[in-house]
C-alpha positions, 0 to 999 in steps of 0.5 A: 391387146390380143396375142398376135399383136403382143407377139409382133411387138415383142418380136420387133423389140427383140430385133431392134434391141439386138440390132445395135449395129443397124445390120437388120434395120437402119435408122431410116427404116425405124423412123419410117415405121414410126411415122407410118404407124402413127398415121395408121394408128390415128386412122384406126382410132378415128374409124373406131371412134376410140383413143390413140393408145401407145399399144395401138401405135406399137402394134402398127409400128411392129407390123411395119418393121416386120414387113420390111424384114420379111421383104429382105429375108424370105426365110423370116416369113414363116417365123413371123407368122408361125403355126401354133404347135399347140393347135396341132396338139389340141387335135392330135392328142384327144384322138390318140387318147380316144384310140388308146382308151378303146384298146386299154381294156383289151389288155385282159380277157376281151370276153370278160368283165373283171369286177376289179379291172386294173385298167378301168380302176386305174383310170378312175383312181388317177383322175380322182388323184388329179382332182385332189391335187387341183383342189388342194395343191395350191395350199401344199408347198411341196405340190405347189413348187412342182406345178408347171411354171414359167421355166418349164413352159419356157423350155417347152416353147423354146423347144417348139419354136424353131428358128428359120435357117439361112438368115443373118447371124444378127437376126438369128441372135435376135430371134433367140432373145425373142423366144425367151422373152415371148415364152415368159410373157405368154406363159399364162396363155400357154398354161391355159392351152395345155390344161385344156388339151390335157383335160379334154384328152383325159375325157376322150381317153375315158370315153374310148374305154366306155365305147370299147366296153359297149362295142365289144358287148354287141358282138360277144358275150361278156362273162363277169368275175373277179379274182384276188389273192389278198381280198375276200368277197366282203372287202371287194363288195365294200370297195365296189359299193363305194366306187359305184354308188354315184352311178347307181344313184344318178343313173338308177342302175340296179345294185348288187349284194354280197351274195352277187359278189361271192357268186362272181368269184367264179367266172363260170357260175353267173346268171344271164345278163350279169355281164351287162350290169357291170358294164353299165356300172363301170360306164356310168362311173367313168362318165360321172367321175372322169368324162363330165368333170374333165370336160368341165375343166376343159371348158373352164380352161378354154374360157381362160385361154380365150380371155388371156388370148384377147387380153395378154398383158404387156408391160409398156413401162419398159424403157424401150416402149416409153421412149417410142411412145413418149408423144403418143397418148396421155403424157406421163413423164419418166423419171430416173431416180438415181441413188449413188452409193459411196460415189459423189458425181461431178458436173460432167457425170451429172450431165451424163446421167441426163443423157442416159435418161434420154437414151432410155426414155426419150427427150421428155425424161428427167433425172432425180439425183439423190444424195450419195449414201456413205460407205457402210451406211443405209440408204434413206431412199430405199424405203420408197417402194412405189414405181409411180407418183400418179403423174410420173413413172419412176425408175430407181437406179442404185449407182456404183463406181466400177473402181470399188470392189463389190462387197456383200456386207456393204454393196450387197446390203445396199441392194438388199434394202431396195429388194426388201422394200419391193422397190418397183422398176429397180436396177443397178448401174455401174459407172466405168468412167473413173476406172477406165480413166485410171486403169484403161491406159496402163498395160493390160488395163483393158483386160482388168476393166473387163474382169472388173465388169464381169465381177460386178455383173456376177455380183448383181446377178447373185442379188437378183438385180438387173445391171448395166455398165455405163460411162457417165463421161461419154454416155454414147460409148455405151449406147447399145448396152444402155438401150438394149441391156438395161432392164428393171425389176419385174421386166423380162431380160 
């Protein structure tokens, strides 16, 4: 799926999930969007002689929902189809880099070619260091942990994605959630774009320095020389020989001797044309060691960017998508596998689980209730790490009772079993029904319920497990929480 399609789907998802009170989109709006999307997707599939896929249906549905919001909120139009800030940066930064390169070697005497030119040497050495990091960085933990990650990309994207003004509060909150989720999903694509811009800008910077060297040489006479407090002629000759070796071999440029270097230690004792020789050497070195490698890296990043932009990954196994697409494309059932801990469910709560599964995945879903794990013991169901058995997509839930106080050595160890087994599509569910029934009617009971909910959420966050509060006696009382807040491991919140 291409970038624009995924972005529209994620934006519609964020708005629908946050709009639990139907302030932005009514139930009729959502039903109409689904019907229209189904027809439009079928027509497009027939026209292209392809299958009707859930991704195509979701994209058409998102388009319908966003159009409806744009009609009611004119300020939303710019956000729905934003200008790519990286596109502007991709044009501006290379130009600025080129101009900076033009002026960088003017820091010193503009009529002198310094054999040990600090700006030019710094350009070369810096780029060589970057190549080393790119080549060996993935194998060095100290460097790998400092590489640009999704968190940094998310902050960059969040900073640049400005929410439109004069919109309803509910829509503003939905856009905030969208920005965070979109930053996570588009992180690989954003990374490729930033790499392309940086590599191309580095090539332009070096190209600017080369152009400046030759342009000034047309209108003024260069004098070549060098000065150093700590280096003698032999050492300078060794450094320059190693530095300029690639340029002399590839471009067949004339070499130099120790005597030439010694003679140039005084800028006034030079031969005619000596300045041009060193300009050619520096220009050839910049072309070979900076411009060409950086252009090659920019080209590779561009290929990666194009591939990612046309094939952006979207996890359609999320409950939101599964519920919408249960009747679209190949039928794959969603199974909610529930593993209770020190919690025996009665008939009413068992039926409540079935309602929760339907809220999550639609009418075709079913519940797989496993035997309760006794307090202090290990689960026999935590060893299964698969999220699918080929015909069904399995979502595993560790079910706790809100009445219990979470303990790291028991409840935490129970969660850690699933994490250790790398169980896919895993989450924690805490049932409040018993605690509310026992405490809720007492004086200050509501406050105690809120405190216990906060405690359980913090406990699950500490173990890096997504969690949601449910009421298995009256599941619809927590409908908005279930539909909007229940996520599974490996899925963006």
